[in-house]
C-alpha positions in Angstrom: 0.0 0.0 0.0 1.3 3.4 -0.9 1.2 5.9 2.0 -0.2 9.4 1.4 1.9 12.4 2.2 0.1 13.2 5.5 0.5 9.5 6.6 4.2 9.6 5.9 4.3 12.8 8.0 2.5 11.1 10.9 4.9 8.2 10.8 7.9 10.5 10.7 6.7 12.4 13.7 5.8 9.2 15.7 9.1 7.7 14.7 11.0 10.7 15.9 9.2 10.6 19.2 9.9 6.9 19.7 13.6 7.2 18.8 14.0 10.1 21.2 12.0 8.3 23.8 14.3 5.3 23.5 17.3 7.5 24.1 15.8 9.2 27.2 14.8 5.8 28.6 18.3 4.5 28.2 19.5 7.6 30.0 17.1 6.5 32.8 15.3 9.8 33.0 12.4 9.9 35.4 9.8 11.0 32.8 11.3 10.0 29.4 8.1 10.4 27.5 7.8 14.1 28.5 11.5 14.7 27.9 11.2 13.1 24.4 8.1 15.2 23.6 9.9 18.4 24.6 13.0 17.4 22.7 11.3 17.0 19.4 9.1 20.0 19.8 5.8 18.9 18.4 3.1 21.6 18.7 0.5 20.0 20.9 0.9 19.8 24.7 2.0 16.4 26.1 0.1 15.2 29.1 2.4 13.3 31.5 0.9 10.0 32.6 2.1 7.5 35.2 1.1 4.0 36.0 0.0 2.7 39.4 3.6 2.6 40.6 4.2 6.3 39.7 6.4 5.3 36.7 6.3 7.0 33.3 3.6 5.6 31.0 4.0 6.5 27.4 0.9 7.3 25.5 0.4 8.5 22.0 -2.7 9.6 20.2 -2.9 10.2 16.5 -5.7 12.2 15.1 -6.7 11.4 11.5 -10.1 12.0 10.0 -12.6 9.3 9.0 -11.2 7.4 6.0 -7.7 8.8 6.7 -6.1 5.4 7.1 -5.9 5.0 10.9 -5.8 1.2 10.7 -2.9 1.3 8.2 -1.1 3.8 10.3 -1.6 1.7 13.4 0.0 -1.3 11.7 3.0 0.9 10.7 3.3 2.5 14.2 3.4 -1.0 15.8 6.4 -1.6 13.6 8.0 1.6 14.7 7.4 0.7 18.4 9.0 -2.7 17.9 11.9 -1.1 16.0 12.7 1.3 18.8 11.4 1.1 22.4 10.6 -2.6 22.2 13.6 -3.6 20.0 14.8 -6.2 22.5 11.5 -8.1 22.2 12.0 -8.7 18.5 8.4 -8.3 17.6 7.0 -10.6 20.3 4.6 -9.8 23.1 1.2 -8.2 23.5 -0.4 -5.2 21.9 -3.9 -4.2 22.8 -5.9 -2.9 19.8 -8.9 -0.8 20.9 -11.7 0.3 18.6 -14.6 2.6 19.3 -17.6 0.7 17.9 -19.1 -2.7 17.2 -18.9 -2.2 13.4 -15.2 -1.1 13.5 -14.5 -4.0 15.9 -16.0 -6.6 13.5 -14.3 -5.1 10.5 -10.9 -4.8 12.3 -11.1 -8.3 13.6 -12.0 -9.7 10.2 -9.2 -7.8 8.4 -6.5 -8.6 10.9 -7.3 -12.3 10.9 -7.3 -12.5 7.1 -3.7 -13.5 6.2 -4.2 -12.0 2.7 -5.6 -8.6 3.8 -3.3 -5.7 3.2 -3.5 -4.6 6.8 -2.4 -8.0 8.1 0.3 -8.2 5.5 1.5 -4.7 6.5 1.6 -5.7 10.1 3.5 -9.0 9.5 6.0 -7.1 7.4 6.8 -4.4 9.9 7.1 -6.7 12.9 8.7 -9.6 11.1 6.9 -12.0 13.4 4.0 -14.5 13.6 0.9 -12.6 14.6 -2.1 -14.0 16.5 -5.4 -12.0 16.8 -7.5 -12.5 19.9 -11.1 -11.7 21.1 -11.8 -11.3 24.8 -13.4 -14.7 25.2 -10.2 -16.4 23.7 -7.7 -14.8 26.0 -7.7 -17.8 28.4 -5.7 -19.7 25.7 -2.9 -17.1 25.7 0.2 -18.7 27.2 3.7 -17.5 28.2 5.1 -19.4 25.2 2.8 -17.5 22.8 3.8 -14.2 24.4 7.5 -15.1 23.9 7.2 -16.2 20.3 4.4 -14.2 18.7 2.9 -10.7 18.5 -0.4 -11.3 20.2 -3.1 -8.7 19.5 -6.3 -8.7 21.5 -8.9 -6.6 19.8 -11.4 -4.9 22.1 -13.7 -1.9 22.5 -14.7 0.1 25.5 -17.9 -1.0 27.3 -21.2 0.3 26.0 -22.6 3.4 27.6 -26.1 2.0 27.2 -26.8 0.0 30.4 -28.9 -2.5 28.5 -25.9 -3.5 26.3 -23.3 -3.9 29.1 -21.6 -7.2 29.6 
């Protein structure tokens, strides 16, 4: 798939952030995500986030309009992540893929499971690893061996705001 100019720009900016983040992590800075954001000078304000232990928790949000290729960008960004901050994992591990609606959930699940789909092919190419796609009810089959040898992607969506549709 040929990337559009704005998609290449998004990947360039995310790649610069991740490479800078990797350098700041190796320097053992307290908040490497914030330091990386400041160093590359992107226009929007970065909101520092920490996990339950008070450690830096990297978050990244891309804003692309409907039909702008967010799924393709997500496959490429996963490749950038595994090429920089998760380089030592060699493409193995767990990446949670969250979508906003039932329809996008069904479509994403179908496309990522289809080994001939361009999104799946793009993902396999950028991580150079076997990929397994999971639904919530299948996660009990996820083993340490699979985490060590594959890129495992559970696809999920936030709970419904309608009380009648909640699980």
